[in-house]
C-alpha positions in Angstrom: 18.9 -23.1 -33.8 16.3 -20.3 -33.5 13.5 -22.7 -34.7 14.5 -25.2 -32.2 14.5 -22.6 -29.4 11.1 -21.3 -30.3 9.6 -24.7 -30.6 11.0 -25.8 -27.3 9.6 -22.7 -25.6 6.2 -23.3 -27.0 6.3 -27.1 -26.1 7.2 -26.1 -22.6 3.9 -24.4 -22.2 4.8 -20.9 -23.4 2.5 -19.1 -25.9 3.6 -17.1 -28.9 3.8 -13.4 -28.4 0.5 -11.6 -28.8 0.0 -8.9 -31.5 0.1 -6.4 -28.6 3.5 -7.7 -27.5 4.8 -7.5 -31.1 3.6 -3.9 -31.4 5.4 -3.1 -28.2 8.6 -4.6 -29.5 8.3 -2.6 -32.6 7.9 0.6 -30.5 11.0 -0.4 -28.4 12.9 -1.1 -31.6 12.1 2.3 -33.0 13.1 4.0 -29.8 16.4 2.1 -29.8 17.1 3.2 -33.4 16.5 6.8 -32.4 18.8 6.4 -29.4 21.5 4.9 -31.7 21.3 8.0 -33.9 21.6 10.4 -31.0 24.5 8.6 -29.5 26.2 8.2 -32.9 26.0 12.0 -33.3 27.4 12.4 -29.8 30.3 10.2 -30.7 31.0 12.2 -33.8 30.9 15.5 -31.9 33.4 14.2 -29.3 35.9 13.0 -31.8 35.5 15.7 -34.4 35.0 18.8 -32.2 35.5 18.3 -28.4 38.7 16.3 -28.6 40.5 18.5 -31.2 39.4 21.7 -29.4 40.7 20.6 -26.1 44.0 19.6 -27.6 44.4 22.9 -29.4 43.5 24.8 -26.2 46.1 22.9 -24.2 48.8 23.6 -26.8 48.0 27.3 -26.9 48.1 27.4 -23.1 51.5 25.6 -23.0 52.9 28.0 -25.6 51.7 31.2 -23.8 54.4 33.5 -22.7 54.6 35.8 -19.6 52.6 39.0 -20.1 54.5 42.3 -20.3 54.0 44.9 -17.6 51.0 47.2 -18.2 49.4 50.0 -16.3 45.9 48.9 -17.3 45.3 45.2 -17.2 42.7 43.9 -19.8 40.1 41.3 -18.8 41.5 38.7 -21.2 45.0 38.2 -22.5 46.7 35.4 -24.5 49.6 35.6 -22.1 50.2 34.4 -18.6 49.9 37.1 -15.9 50.6 36.7 -12.2 48.6 38.8 -9.8 48.2 39.0 -6.1 44.8 38.0 -4.6 43.5 37.8 -1.1 41.6 34.7 0.1 38.0 35.6 1.0 37.0 32.0 1.8 37.3 28.3 0.8 35.1 25.2 0.5 36.9 21.9 0.9 34.2 19.3 0.8 34.4 16.3 -1.6 31.7 17.7 -3.9 32.6 21.4 -3.7 36.3 22.4 -3.7 36.8 26.0 -4.5 38.5 29.2 -3.2 37.0 32.7 -3.4 39.7 35.3 -4.2 39.7 39.1 -4.1 42.0 40.7 -6.6 42.7 43.9 -8.6 40.6 45.2 -11.4 39.2 44.0 -13.8 38.9 40.7 -11.8 37.7 41.7 -8.4 36.0 38.8 -6.8 36.8 35.4 -8.4 35.6 31.9 -7.6 38.3 29.4 -8.5 37.2 25.7 -8.6 39.7 22.8 -7.9 39.5 19.2 -8.8 41.2 18.1 -5.5 42.4 19.7 -2.3 46.0 19.6 -3.6 49.0 21.2 -2.1 47.6 24.7 -2.1 43.9 24.6 -1.4 44.2 22.5 1.7 46.4 25.1 3.4 44.5 28.3 2.4 42.8 30.3 5.1 40.7 33.5 5.0 42.9 36.5 4.6 45.9 34.7 3.1 47.7 36.4 0.2 48.3 34.2 -2.8 49.6 34.6 -6.3 47.2 33.6 -9.1 48.2 33.0 -12.7 45.6 34.3 -15.1 45.2 33.3 -18.8 42.5 34.5 -21.0 40.6 35.9 -18.0 40.6 32.6 -16.1 42.7 31.7 -13.0 44.6 28.7 -14.1 47.0 28.4 -11.1 47.2 29.5 -7.5 50.4 29.6 -5.5 51.2 30.2 -1.9 54.9 30.1 -1.1 56.4 27.1 -2.7 53.0 25.3 -3.1 51.4 25.6 -6.6 48.2 24.0 -7.8 46.3 24.2 -11.1 42.6 25.1 -11.0 39.9 22.9 -12.5 39.6 25.6 -15.3 43.2 25.1 -16.5 43.6 23.3 -19.8 44.8 19.8 -19.3 46.5 17.2 -21.5 44.0 14.4 -20.7 42.4 13.5 -24.0 42.0 9.9 -22.8 38.9 10.5 -20.7 37.3 12.6 -23.5 38.0 9.7 -25.9 36.4 7.3 -23.3 33.2 9.4 -23.4 33.2 9.3 -27.2 33.9 5.6 -27.3 31.1 4.9 -24.8 28.7 6.9 -27.0 29.9 5.0 -30.1 29.6 1.6 -28.6 26.2 2.5 -27.1 25.1 3.6 -30.6 26.2 0.2 -32.0 24.4 -1.8 -29.3 21.2 0.3 -29.5 21.1 -0.1 -33.3 21.7 -3.9 -33.1 19.0 -4.4 -30.5 16.6 -2.0 -32.2 17.0 -3.7 -35.6 16.3 -7.1 -34.1 13.1 -5.8 -32.4 11.9 -4.3 -35.7 12.9 -7.2 -37.9 11.6 -9.9 -35.5 9.0 -8.2 -33.3 7.4 -11.5 -32.3 10.7 -13.1 -31.2 13.8 -10.9 -30.9 15.6 -13.9 -29.4 18.4 -13.1 -27.1 18.4 -9.4 -28.0 16.4 -8.3 -24.9 17.3 -6.2 -21.9 17.7 -9.2 -19.6 20.2 -10.7 -19.4 22.0 -9.9 -22.7 21.4 -6.1 -23.0 21.9 -5.4 -19.3 25.3 -7.2 -19.1 26.5 -5.6 -22.3 25.7 -2.1 -21.0 27.5 -2.8 -17.7 30.5 -4.2 -19.5 30.6 -1.3 -21.9 30.4 1.4 -19.2 32.9 -0.3 -16.9 35.4 -0.9 -19.7 35.3 2.7 -20.9 35.8 4.0 -17.4 38.7 1.6 -16.5 40.5 2.0 -19.8 40.1 5.8 -19.8 41.4 6.2 -16.3 44.1 3.7 -16.8 45.5 5.5 -19.9 45.3 8.8 -18.1 47.3 7.5 -15.1 49.9 5.7 -17.3 50.2 8.4 -20.0 49.3 6.1 -22.8 48.0 7.6 -26.0 44.2 8.2 -26.3 44.0 6.2 -29.5 44.3 3.0 -27.3 40.9 3.8 -25.6 38.6 3.1 -28.6 40.8 0.2 -29.7 40.9 -1.6 -26.4 37.3 -0.9 -25.5 36.0 -2.0 -28.9 37.8 -5.3 -28.7 36.7 -6.0 -25.1 33.0 -5.2 -25.8 32.9 -7.1 -29.1 34.5 -10.1 -27.5 32.1 -9.9 -24.5 29.1 -9.6 -26.8 30.2 -12.7 -28.8 30.9 -14.8 -25.7 27.7 -13.8 -23.9 25.6 -14.5 -27.0 27.3 -17.9 -27.5 26.8 -18.9 -23.8 23.2 -17.8 -23.7 22.4 -19.5 -27.0 24.0 -22.7 -25.8 22.2 -22.5 -22.5 18.8 -22.2 -24.2 19.6 -25.0 -26.6 20.6 -27.3 -23.7 17.4 -26.4 -21.8 15.3 -27.1 -24.8 17.0 -30.5 -25.4 16.2 -31.8 -21.8 13.1 -34.0 -21.7 10.2 -32.7 -19.7 9.7 -34.6 -16.4 6.4 -36.4 -16.1 4.1 -35.1 -13.3 3.9 -38.5 -11.6 7.7 -38.6 -11.3 7.7 -35.1 -9.8 5.2 -36.3 -7.1 7.5 -39.2 -6.2 
């Protein structure tokens, strides 16, 4: 099939790749192999360090008990301590949601980030008194009356998105290695393993799948192990289908007889 495709391209007026083009393909292949190694290390870091660390941190946070009453409050404690703060100011834009709080020593002035406006941040005004829950020197929750809201610094039980990041890195490593190897082994004709259209569509599908599956499992509460499983199946299936369709498309184009110039003029 490859021989037929190459022959058809040459018969159609195309010339074989120049030595300069082959050298460029080798350089691209080497760069892709390096990229695959970097992303593979990133994937390993996510699943062996980042994900377990976040899980352990969340379990420790959930197991933390209320702090005992103390005259002198340390800067960091493994227990949950509620303290009164005064709101100095807030920012409620889409890209910058935070509240600046003034509290007792040793905290003083604290900037608390939020992931959304939530039930508490949206109603805060300068001078309001709020109750902040502090854990290990970090404000993890802010309450005003009956409204309570976790800060962006609070540990969360959302390993699905972390797994989605690691899965994307792993799939990108596999794709980069596959394309890089083809450019090194076949520098004069890497076939379908080029950026357009095969590589471009695979990258789009990989990124979109990881985002959709990651968010979907977070919202539904499904286990994070589904993220690499589902994403791997979708991307592998897409890669096979795209390769088959592109290969058949080239084969069909090569099998069509060239139209004579006199007929084109008619």
